[in-house]
C-alpha positions as CSV (number, residue, x, y, z in Angstrom):
1,M,16.4,-133.4,-311.6
2,F,13.2,-131.7,-310.1
3,D,11.4,-132.0,-306.7
4,L,8.1,-131.5,-308.5
5,K,6.7,-130.9,-312.1
6,I,3.5,-129.7,-313.0
7,T,2.7,-130.7,-316.6
8,G,0.1,-129.2,-318.8
9,G,-1.8,-126.7,-316.9
10,T,-3.3,-123.4,-317.9
11,V,-1.3,-121.0,-316.0
12,V,-2.6,-117.8,-314.9
13,D,0.7,-116.6,-313.5
14,G,-0.6,-113.5,-311.2
15,T,1.0,-110.5,-313.4
16,G,-2.8,-110.2,-315.2
17,A,-1.1,-111.5,-318.4
18,D,-3.3,-113.8,-320.6
19,R,-3.1,-117.2,-319.6
20,F,-0.9,-120.0,-321.3
21,T,-0.1,-123.6,-321.3
22,A,2.9,-124.6,-319.7
23,D,5.0,-127.0,-317.6
24,I,6.7,-125.9,-314.3
25,G,9.7,-127.3,-312.6
26,I,10.5,-126.9,-309.0
27,R,13.6,-127.7,-307.0
28,D,14.5,-126.8,-303.5
29,G,11.2,-124.7,-303.0
30,R,11.8,-122.4,-306.0
31,I,10.5,-122.4,-309.8
32,I,13.5,-123.0,-312.0
33,E,11.6,-123.4,-315.2
34,V,8.5,-122.4,-316.9
35,R,8.3,-123.9,-320.1
36,R,5.4,-122.9,-322.4
37,R,3.4,-125.6,-324.6
38,G,1.9,-125.7,-327.8
39,P,-0.5,-128.4,-328.9
40,D,2.5,-130.5,-330.3
41,D,5.3,-129.5,-328.0
42,P,6.8,-132.2,-325.9
43,P,6.3,-132.0,-322.2
44,L,9.4,-130.8,-319.8
45,E,12.1,-132.9,-319.8
46,G,13.8,-134.2,-316.6
47,E,13.0,-136.7,-313.8
48,A,10.9,-135.6,-310.6
49,A,10.2,-137.0,-307.4
50,E,6.7,-136.1,-308.2
51,T,4.5,-135.0,-311.2
52,I,1.1,-133.4,-310.9
53,D,-0.8,-133.4,-314.2
54,A,-2.6,-130.4,-314.4
55,T,-4.0,-130.9,-317.8
56,G,-7.6,-129.0,-318.0
57,K,-6.7,-127.2,-314.7
58,V,-5.9,-123.8,-313.8
59,V,-2.2,-123.3,-312.4
60,A,-2.1,-119.9,-310.5
61,P,0.2,-118.5,-307.6
62,G,-0.7,-119.3,-303.8
63,F,-2.9,-116.3,-302.5
64,V,-1.4,-113.8,-300.0
65,D,-3.9,-112.7,-297.6
66,I,-2.7,-109.5,-296.1
67,H,-5.3,-109.2,-293.1
68,T,-5.9,-111.9,-290.8
69,H,-5.8,-112.2,-286.9
70,Y,-4.0,-115.3,-286.3
71,D,-1.8,-113.8,-283.7
72,G,-2.7,-116.3,-281.2
73,Q,-3.7,-119.3,-283.4
74,V,0.0,-119.8,-284.2
75,S,0.4,-121.0,-281.0
76,W,-2.0,-124.2,-281.4
77,D,-3.1,-124.5,-285.2
78,S,-0.2,-125.4,-287.5
79,M,-2.6,-125.8,-290.4
80,L,-4.0,-122.0,-289.9
81,E,-7.4,-122.8,-291.2
82,P,-9.7,-121.7,-292.5
83,S,-7.2,-119.7,-294.6
84,S,-5.2,-122.5,-295.8
85,G,-8.0,-124.4,-297.3
86,H,-8.7,-121.6,-299.8
87,G,-5.4,-121.7,-301.8
88,V,-3.6,-119.0,-299.3
89,T,-0.1,-119.6,-298.9
90,T,0.9,-116.6,-297.0
91,V,-1.1,-114.7,-294.3
92,V,-0.1,-111.3,-292.4
93,T,-1.6,-111.0,-288.9
94,G,-1.4,-107.8,-286.4
95,N,-3.9,-106.0,-288.3
96,C,-5.9,-103.3,-286.5
97,G,-3.9,-102.4,-283.8
98,V,-4.2,-105.6,-281.7
99,G,-1.6,-108.3,-280.9
100,F,0.1,-109.9,-278.4
101,A,3.4,-108.4,-278.2
102,P,5.0,-106.5,-276.7
103,V,3.6,-107.5,-273.4
104,R,4.9,-106.8,-269.8
105,P,4.7,-109.8,-267.6
106,G,1.2,-110.1,-265.8
107,R,-0.4,-108.2,-268.6
108,E,-0.9,-111.3,-271.1
109,Q,-4.9,-111.5,-269.9
110,W,-5.3,-107.6,-270.7
111,L,-4.4,-108.4,-274.1
112,I,-6.2,-111.4,-274.6
113,G,-9.1,-109.2,-273.4
114,L,-8.3,-106.7,-276.1
115,M,-8.4,-109.2,-278.8
116,E,-11.5,-111.0,-277.6
117,G,-13.4,-107.5,-277.7
118,V,-12.0,-106.1,-280.8
119,E,-12.0,-109.3,-283.1
120,D,-14.6,-111.7,-280.9
121,I,-12.0,-114.8,-280.7
122,P,-13.1,-116.4,-277.4
123,G,-11.1,-115.2,-274.6
124,T,-11.3,-118.9,-273.1
125,A,-9.6,-120.2,-276.4
126,L,-7.0,-117.8,-276.5
127,T,-6.2,-118.3,-272.7
128,E,-5.7,-121.9,-273.3
129,G,-4.4,-122.2,-276.6
130,I,-1.5,-119.4,-276.2
131,T,2.0,-120.5,-275.2
132,W,3.5,-117.3,-274.0
133,G,7.2,-117.0,-273.8
134,W,8.3,-113.6,-275.0
135,E,8.1,-110.0,-273.7
136,S,9.5,-107.8,-276.7
137,Y,8.1,-108.0,-280.0
138,P,11.5,-109.5,-281.7
139,E,11.1,-112.1,-278.9
140,Y,7.4,-112.8,-280.3
141,L,9.0,-113.1,-283.9
142,D,11.4,-115.6,-282.5
143,V,8.8,-117.7,-281.1
144,I,6.6,-117.8,-284.0
145,E,10.0,-118.8,-286.1
146,Q,10.4,-121.9,-284.3
147,G,6.7,-123.4,-285.5
148,R,6.4,-125.0,-288.5
149,Y,3.2,-124.4,-290.3
150,A,1.2,-125.5,-293.5
151,I,1.6,-121.7,-294.7
152,D,3.8,-118.9,-294.5
153,V,3.1,-116.5,-291.5
154,G,4.1,-112.6,-291.4
155,S,3.5,-110.2,-288.6
156,Q,2.9,-106.4,-287.9
157,I,3.6,-104.7,-284.8
158,A,0.2,-103.4,-283.1
159,H,-0.5,-100.1,-281.7
160,G,-2.5,-101.1,-278.7
161,A,0.2,-103.3,-277.4
162,V,2.9,-100.8,-277.9
163,R,1.0,-98.1,-276.5
164,A,0.2,-100.3,-273.2
165,Y,3.5,-101.5,-272.9
166,A,5.2,-98.0,-273.2
167,M,2.6,-96.1,-271.2
168,G,1.0,-98.4,-269.0
169,E,-2.5,-97.6,-267.6
170,R,-2.2,-94.4,-269.1
171,G,-1.7,-95.9,-272.7
172,A,-4.4,-98.3,-272.3
173,R,-7.1,-95.8,-271.0
174,N,-6.2,-93.6,-274.3
175,E,-4.8,-90.8,-272.2
176,P,-2.8,-88.3,-274.5
177,A,0.9,-89.2,-275.3
178,T,3.9,-86.9,-274.1
179,P,7.1,-86.4,-276.1
180,D,8.7,-88.8,-273.8
181,D,5.8,-91.2,-274.4
182,I,6.0,-91.0,-278.1
183,A,10.1,-91.7,-278.2
184,A,9.5,-94.8,-276.1
185,M,6.7,-96.0,-278.5
186,A,8.9,-95.5,-281.6
187,R,11.8,-97.1,-280.2
188,I,9.8,-100.1,-279.9
189,V,8.3,-99.7,-283.1
190,Q,11.6,-99.2,-285.1
191,E,13.0,-102.5,-283.0
192,G,9.8,-104.7,-284.1
193,I,10.5,-103.6,-287.9
194,E,14.3,-104.3,-287.8
195,A,13.4,-107.5,-286.4
196,G,11.3,-108.4,-289.1
197,A,7.8,-107.1,-288.9
198,L,6.1,-106.4,-292.3
199,G,4.2,-103.3,-290.9
200,F,2.9,-101.4,-288.2
201,S,-1.0,-101.3,-287.4
202,T,-3.5,-99.1,-285.6
203,S,-7.1,-98.6,-285.2
204,R,-9.1,-95.5,-285.0
205,T,-12.5,-97.2,-285.0
206,L,-14.8,-96.2,-282.3
207,G,-16.5,-99.7,-282.4
208,H,-13.1,-101.6,-281.7
209,R,-13.2,-102.1,-278.1
210,A,-11.9,-104.4,-275.6
211,I,-13.7,-106.7,-273.6
212,D,-14.1,-104.0,-270.7
213,G,-15.6,-101.6,-273.2
214,E,-12.7,-99.5,-273.6
215,P,-11.3,-98.3,-277.1
216,V,-8.5,-99.8,-278.4
217,P,-5.2,-98.0,-277.1
218,G,-4.4,-95.4,-280.0
219,T,-7.9,-94.8,-280.9
220,F,-7.7,-90.9,-280.4
221,A,-3.9,-91.0,-281.1
222,A,-3.2,-87.1,-282.0
223,E,-0.9,-86.3,-285.1
224,D,2.4,-86.3,-283.4
225,E,1.9,-89.7,-282.2
226,L,1.0,-90.9,-285.4
227,F,3.5,-89.4,-287.3
228,G,6.4,-90.3,-284.7
229,L,5.3,-94.0,-285.2
230,G,5.1,-93.8,-288.8
231,R,8.6,-92.4,-289.0
232,A,10.1,-95.1,-286.4
233,M,8.4,-97.6,-288.6
234,A,9.8,-96.1,-292.0
235,A,13.4,-95.9,-290.2
236,G,13.0,-99.6,-289.4
237,G,12.6,-101.0,-292.7
238,Q,10.6,-101.6,-295.8
239,A,6.9,-101.5,-294.0
240,V,3.4,-100.9,-294.1
241,F,1.6,-98.5,-292.2
242,E,-1.9,-100.4,-291.6
243,L,-5.2,-98.8,-289.8
244,A,-8.6,-99.1,-289.2
245,P,-9.6,-95.6,-289.9
246,Q,-12.7,-93.6,-288.5
247,G,-15.9,-94.3,-289.9
248,V,-19.0,-92.3,-290.3
249,A,-20.4,-91.4,-286.6
250,G,-24.0,-89.9,-286.8
251,E,-23.9,-87.1,-288.8
252,D,-20.3,-86.6,-289.4
253,I,-19.3,-87.7,-292.8
254,I,-16.4,-85.7,-292.9
255,A,-14.1,-88.0,-290.4
256,P,-12.9,-90.2,-292.8
257,K,-11.8,-87.8,-295.4
258,K,-9.9,-85.9,-292.4
259,E,-8.4,-89.3,-292.0
260,L,-7.2,-89.4,-295.6
261,E,-5.8,-85.8,-295.4
262,W,-3.1,-86.8,-292.6
263,M,-2.6,-90.1,-294.2
264,T,-1.8,-88.7,-297.3
265,R,0.7,-86.1,-295.7
266,L,2.4,-89.3,-293.8
267,G,2.7,-91.1,-296.7
268,R,4.3,-88.6,-298.8
269,E,6.9,-87.4,-295.9
270,I,7.7,-91.4,-294.9
271,D,7.8,-92.6,-298.6
272,R,5.8,-95.9,-297.5
273,P,2.4,-97.3,-298.1
274,I,-0.5,-96.6,-296.1
275,S,-3.1,-99.1,-296.0
276,F,-6.6,-98.6,-294.8
277,G,-9.9,-100.6,-294.2
278,M,-12.7,-98.9,-296.6
279,I,-16.4,-100.2,-296.9
280,Q,-19.8,-98.8,-297.8
281,V,-21.9,-97.7,-295.5
282,D,-25.7,-96.8,-295.3
283,A,-25.3,-93.4,-293.6
284,A,-22.9,-92.1,-296.3
285,P,-23.7,-94.5,-299.3
286,D,-21.1,-92.8,-301.8
287,L,-18.4,-92.0,-299.6
288,W,-16.4,-94.8,-300.4
289,R,-16.3,-93.4,-304.2
290,E,-14.9,-90.2,-302.6
291,Q,-12.2,-91.9,-300.6
292,L,-11.4,-94.0,-303.9
293,E,-10.9,-90.6,-305.8
294,I,-8.7,-89.2,-302.8
295,S,-6.7,-92.4,-302.9
296,A,-6.0,-92.0,-306.5
297,E,-5.0,-88.0,-306.3
298,A,-2.4,-88.8,-303.2
299,H,-0.7,-91.4,-305.6
300,A,-0.4,-88.8,-308.3
301,A,1.1,-86.3,-305.8
302,G,3.5,-89.1,-304.7
303,S,1.7,-90.6,-301.7
304,R,0.9,-94.4,-301.9
305,L,-2.6,-94.9,-300.1
306,Y,-4.3,-98.2,-300.6
307,P,-7.8,-98.9,-299.6
308,Q,-8.2,-102.4,-298.4
309,I,-11.6,-103.5,-299.9
310,A,-13.6,-106.7,-299.1
311,A,-14.8,-109.0,-301.8
312,R,-18.6,-109.2,-300.6
313,P,-21.0,-107.8,-298.2
314,F,-19.6,-107.1,-294.7
315,G,-22.0,-108.2,-292.0
316,M,-23.0,-111.3,-290.0
317,L,-24.1,-114.7,-290.3
318,F,-26.4,-116.2,-287.8
319,G,-28.2,-119.4,-287.2
320,F,-29.4,-121.8,-284.2
321,E,-26.1,-122.6,-283.6
322,G,-24.7,-118.9,-283.1
323,H,-26.0,-115.6,-282.6
324,H,-29.8,-115.2,-283.7
325,A,-32.9,-113.8,-283.2
326,F,-34.5,-115.8,-280.2
327,T,-31.4,-116.1,-278.0
328,H,-33.1,-114.1,-275.3
329,R,-36.4,-116.3,-275.3
330,P,-36.8,-118.3,-272.1
331,T,-37.9,-121.6,-274.0
332,F,-34.8,-121.3,-276.1
333,R,-32.5,-120.9,-273.5
334,R,-33.9,-123.7,-271.3
335,L,-33.5,-126.0,-273.9
336,K,-30.0,-125.0,-274.8
337,A,-29.2,-125.5,-271.2
338,E,-30.7,-128.8,-271.1
339,C,-29.9,-130.4,-274.4
340,S,-26.9,-131.6,-276.4
341,R,-26.5,-129.9,-279.7
342,E,-27.7,-132.6,-281.3
343,E,-31.0,-133.1,-279.1
344,L,-31.6,-129.3,-279.3
345,A,-31.8,-129.6,-282.9
346,R,-34.3,-132.3,-282.6
347,R,-36.4,-130.5,-280.2
348,L,-36.5,-127.2,-282.1
349,V,-38.4,-129.0,-284.9
350,D,-41.3,-129.7,-282.5
351,P,-44.3,-127.4,-283.5
352,A,-45.1,-126.9,-279.7
353,V,-41.4,-125.9,-279.0
354,K,-41.6,-123.2,-282.2
355,A,-45.1,-121.9,-280.6
356,A,-43.6,-121.4,-277.2
357,I,-40.4,-119.6,-278.6
358,L,-42.2,-117.4,-280.8
359,A,-44.7,-116.6,-277.7
360,D,-41.8,-115.9,-275.2
361,E,-41.0,-112.4,-274.2
362,D,-37.3,-111.7,-274.8
363,L,-35.1,-111.1,-271.6
364,P,-33.2,-107.8,-271.3
365,P,-29.6,-108.1,-273.0
366,D,-26.7,-108.1,-270.6
367,P,-24.5,-104.9,-271.1
368,N,-21.5,-106.8,-269.8
369,V,-21.5,-109.5,-272.5
370,L,-20.3,-108.8,-275.9
371,F,-22.7,-108.5,-278.8
372,D,-25.6,-109.6,-276.3
373,G,-27.8,-107.4,-278.1
374,M,-27.7,-108.7,-281.7
375,F,-31.2,-110.4,-281.1
376,A,-32.9,-107.6,-281.2
377,L,-31.2,-106.3,-284.1
378,M,-31.8,-109.3,-286.1
379,Q,-35.6,-109.1,-285.1
380,H,-36.0,-105.7,-286.8
381,S,-33.8,-106.2,-290.1
382,L,-35.6,-109.0,-291.4
383,H,-36.1,-106.6,-294.7
384,R,-32.3,-107.4,-295.2
385,V,-31.7,-110.7,-293.7
386,Y,-31.4,-113.5,-296.2
387,P,-31.1,-117.2,-296.1
388,L,-27.4,-118.1,-297.3
389,G,-28.3,-121.5,-298.9
390,E,-25.9,-124.2,-300.3
391,P,-24.0,-123.2,-302.3
392,P,-24.2,-119.7,-300.6
393,D,-25.5,-116.6,-302.1
394,Y,-23.9,-113.7,-301.2
395,E,-25.7,-111.5,-303.6
396,P,-29.5,-112.4,-303.1
397,T,-32.3,-110.5,-304.8
398,P,-34.6,-108.5,-302.6
399,D,-37.5,-111.1,-302.9
400,R,-35.1,-113.4,-301.2
401,A,-35.0,-111.3,-297.8
402,V,-36.9,-113.1,-294.9
403,A,-39.7,-110.3,-294.7
404,A,-40.2,-110.7,-298.5
405,I,-40.5,-114.9,-298.2
406,A,-42.7,-114.3,-295.3
407,E,-45.1,-111.7,-297.4
408,Q,-45.1,-114.5,-300.3
409,R,-46.1,-117.3,-297.8
410,G,-48.6,-115.0,-295.7
411,E,-46.7,-115.9,-292.4
412,D,-45.6,-113.8,-289.5
413,P,-41.8,-113.0,-290.4
414,L,-40.5,-114.5,-287.0
415,S,-42.1,-117.7,-287.8
416,T,-40.5,-117.9,-291.4
417,L,-37.4,-116.7,-290.0
418,Y,-37.4,-119.8,-287.4
419,D,-38.4,-122.1,-290.1
420,L,-35.3,-121.0,-292.7
421,M,-32.8,-121.5,-289.7
422,L,-34.3,-125.0,-289.1
423,E,-33.0,-126.1,-292.8
424,R,-30.5,-128.5,-292.8
425,D,-31.0,-130.2,-289.4
426,A,-31.0,-126.8,-287.7
427,T,-27.5,-125.7,-288.9
428,A,-28.8,-123.3,-291.6
429,M,-27.2,-119.7,-291.8
430,L,-28.5,-116.2,-292.8
431,M,-26.7,-113.2,-293.6
432,L,-27.5,-109.8,-292.5
433,P,-25.0,-107.5,-294.8
434,F,-24.1,-104.3,-292.7
435,Y,-22.0,-102.7,-295.2
436,N,-21.2,-103.0,-298.8
437,Y,-24.9,-103.8,-299.8
438,A,-26.7,-100.6,-299.6
439,N,-28.1,-100.9,-303.5
440,G,-28.8,-104.6,-302.9
441,T,-25.9,-105.8,-305.4
442,H,-22.1,-106.4,-305.7
443,D,-21.9,-103.4,-308.1
444,P,-20.0,-100.9,-305.9
445,I,-17.9,-103.7,-304.6
446,R,-16.8,-104.4,-308.3
447,E,-15.9,-100.8,-308.6
448,M,-13.7,-101.0,-305.8
449,L,-12.2,-104.0,-307.0
450,L,-11.3,-102.3,-310.4
451,H,-9.7,-99.2,-308.7
452,P,-6.0,-99.3,-309.3
453,A,-5.4,-98.4,-305.7
454,G,-7.9,-101.1,-304.1
455,V,-6.1,-104.2,-302.6
456,V,-8.1,-106.9,-301.7
457,G,-8.1,-107.5,-297.9
458,L,-10.6,-107.5,-294.8
459,S,-10.8,-111.2,-294.8
460,D,-10.3,-111.0,-290.7
461,G,-9.3,-114.9,-291.0
462,G,-9.0,-116.5,-287.6
463,A,-11.4,-113.6,-286.1
464,H,-15.1,-113.0,-285.4
465,C,-15.4,-116.6,-284.8
466,G,-19.1,-116.4,-284.0
467,M,-20.1,-114.2,-286.7
468,I,-18.4,-114.6,-290.2
469,C,-15.9,-116.6,-292.1
470,D,-14.3,-114.3,-294.9
471,A,-11.2,-116.3,-294.8
472,S,-13.0,-117.8,-297.9
473,Y,-12.8,-114.7,-300.2
474,P,-10.0,-116.0,-302.2
475,T,-12.3,-119.0,-303.5
476,Y,-15.4,-116.1,-303.6
477,L,-13.1,-114.3,-306.0
478,L,-12.6,-117.2,-308.3
479,T,-16.2,-118.7,-308.0
480,H,-18.5,-115.6,-307.9
481,W,-16.4,-113.2,-309.6
482,A,-14.7,-114.8,-312.1
483,R,-17.1,-117.7,-313.2
484,D,-20.7,-117.2,-311.7
485,R,-21.9,-113.9,-311.3
486,R,-25.3,-113.6,-312.8
487,R,-26.6,-109.9,-311.4
488,G,-24.1,-108.0,-313.2
489,E,-20.6,-108.1,-315.0
490,K,-17.9,-110.5,-313.8
491,L,-14.5,-110.0,-313.9
492,P,-11.5,-111.8,-315.9
493,L,-9.6,-114.4,-314.3
494,E,-6.4,-112.9,-314.7
495,Y,-7.4,-109.9,-312.9
496,V,-8.7,-111.6,-309.9
497,V,-5.6,-113.8,-309.3
498,R,-3.4,-110.7,-309.8
499,K,-5.6,-108.8,-307.0
500,Q,-4.9,-111.7,-304.6
501,S,-1.2,-112.9,-305.4
502,H,0.8,-110.2,-307.1
503,D,-0.9,-107.0,-305.6
504,T,-1.0,-107.9,-301.9
505,A,2.5,-109.8,-302.1
506,Q,3.8,-106.6,-303.4
507,L,2.2,-104.1,-301.0
508,F,4.2,-105.9,-298.4
509,G,7.2,-106.1,-299.8
510,L,7.3,-109.9,-300.4
511,T,8.4,-109.8,-303.9
512,D,9.6,-113.5,-303.7
513,R,6.1,-114.7,-304.2
514,G,3.0,-113.9,-305.9
515,V,3.6,-114.8,-309.6
516,I,4.8,-117.9,-311.3
517,Q,8.2,-117.0,-312.8
518,V,11.6,-118.4,-312.8
519,G,13.4,-118.0,-309.6
520,K,10.2,-116.9,-307.5
521,K,9.0,-119.1,-304.5
522,A,7.1,-122.2,-305.5
523,D,3.8,-121.3,-303.8
524,I,1.2,-122.7,-306.3
525,N,-2.3,-123.8,-306.7
526,V,-3.8,-126.3,-309.2
527,I,-7.4,-125.7,-309.4
528,D,-10.3,-127.4,-310.9
529,M,-12.1,-124.3,-312.1
530,A,-15.2,-126.4,-313.3
531,A,-15.5,-127.9,-310.0
532,L,-14.3,-125.3,-307.5
533,T,-17.1,-125.0,-305.0
534,L,-17.6,-122.4,-302.0
535,H,-19.5,-124.5,-299.3
536,A,-21.9,-123.1,-297.1
537,P,-20.6,-122.1,-293.6
538,R,-20.9,-124.4,-290.5
539,M,-20.1,-123.8,-286.9
540,A,-17.1,-126.0,-285.6
541,Y,-16.3,-126.8,-282.0
542,D,-12.6,-127.1,-282.4
543,L,-10.9,-124.0,-280.6
544,P,-9.3,-124.5,-277.4
545,A,-11.3,-124.6,-274.4
546,G,-14.2,-126.2,-276.3
547,G,-14.6,-122.7,-278.5
548,N,-16.4,-122.4,-281.3
549,R,-16.1,-120.8,-284.8
550,L,-17.4,-120.4,-288.0
551,V,-15.7,-122.6,-290.8
552,Q,-16.2,-122.6,-294.6
553,S,-14.6,-125.3,-296.8
554,A,-14.1,-125.5,-300.5
555,S,-13.6,-128.3,-302.9
556,G,-12.1,-128.1,-306.0
557,Y,-8.1,-127.1,-305.0
558,D,-6.4,-129.9,-306.5
559,A,-3.1,-129.1,-305.2
560,T,-2.0,-126.5,-302.8
561,I,1.8,-126.0,-303.0
562,V,3.9,-124.1,-300.5
563,S,7.7,-123.8,-301.2
564,G,7.4,-126.7,-303.7
565,V,5.9,-129.1,-301.1
566,V,2.2,-130.2,-301.5
567,T,0.3,-129.3,-298.3
568,R,-3.2,-130.0,-299.6
569,R,-4.1,-132.5,-302.0
570,H,-8.1,-132.2,-303.0
571,G,-8.7,-130.3,-300.0
572,V,-7.2,-132.8,-297.7
573,D,-4.3,-131.6,-295.5
574,T,-1.2,-134.0,-296.3
575,G,0.6,-133.0,-293.1
576,A,3.5,-131.2,-294.6
577,R,4.6,-127.8,-292.6
578,P,6.9,-126.0,-294.9
579,G,5.6,-122.8,-293.6
580,R,7.5,-120.6,-291.9
581,L,7.8,-117.0,-290.3
582,V,8.3,-114.2,-292.9
583,R,10.5,-111.3,-292.1
584,G,10.2,-108.1,-293.5
585,A,13.1,-106.2,-295.3
586,R,15.3,-104.6,-292.4
């Protein structure tokens, strides 16, 4: 007797092996039988409470997204969207050195400001949505454990929160840590790992700043602090040291290499994985290749360095409903203040309104408002701004840039931009890639994806609400990389599935999932690959306190299964909540 049977599907099992036809039997949340079938073989025998006919469909493991920021969203969103709509069955939060535990009573709002500044999650939404009830990190995990979710949730303990808790204002302001400070932080980190944190995270990226403009605590941490916390993490259990490393600053392209040097030494000493964000930057367009080489050399020398890589260009989306080039034009501001969203969309179509907005002078940016100067960046980047389209095209040709379209039409580029933003009832989105698109193709990303040390990450699910929606990476890997790519070579479906199931699960020691094998957790996707579609991002207004965020849906997932329970059927949430907190190996 099975709780669930999946019959006749083409199994891509997550190991990278060739696909095969099989029936799968599930009981008590586990896979208990995988029976391969030839054309004349009978189906798997045995009654089942439910049977899914997967004939002609791909059956793959649930995807494991290791780089999300749902630390606060777990308080109010049991679905954990958008990730749960893209075949993701496990998420890891607490990345980039920001999180909500430990927290001293009265410092909750400071942690909210840190998360808002670094990850662009509206502070009003976090303030209204988070249900506090902890001080220590173990207590935070206990609160998460009480929740019931559509998918599983794992968490990392964040350097920013630890430093501020242990050192107070000195830690928050990035003053150097004394030996006693490091010992105090080390005790907190070890305690967090022993309680079940999957890793420890830190940020050394200068662009990561709190809402008050201060860098994330730990940004300038000296080596004795980093090594002390790394040792504490390793003493606590089988965890990952995750970081957003220093990037290229001005002419200094050596900083990222220096980061890799200490990471290599730390990884060798503590014998734990070190995972760091890596992207291609225009200021040093080939640095990423050197970083991959250093990572490979580190592995050969016994230090496990894993670059986290993105599946597509790294930048921002904009349109009339979010950030855009006309936000500081007085006419637009007046209309936005006076009109509902629907009425504003209608008014923007009026040629007289367009002419008035284009004729306006920009108001100056407010230095106290996060990202308030983005409008000027957009106005001066039209040679590399692209209409995203429906379905979205993340690898556009140069002739699709706004400046190129304007030249073809014989128009002023800002006028062309305005018209492109008016499409689809003024909800159209455009893409400005900052990174990973220096040569105008995905070829470097493909090389990163093929590197043995590269691990798929950086989706930032739940974060950068008004700028991106990269929680859709899993669907993009399946559609663009395995099926649709036209401007270069594709990747095998078996490889793409392995990269976002087995490989990501293994990095964090989640050995009970990520593959379709007997005895493993029954986290499974049934996918209609022919119909699988990634839809255009849209702005939703569903965060607490009326906050807005970009969401992106997909169709073609016939079923997503977590612990043997169908949580989504044909893209629709079933209401089932089998997802739980995942604790690491102590």
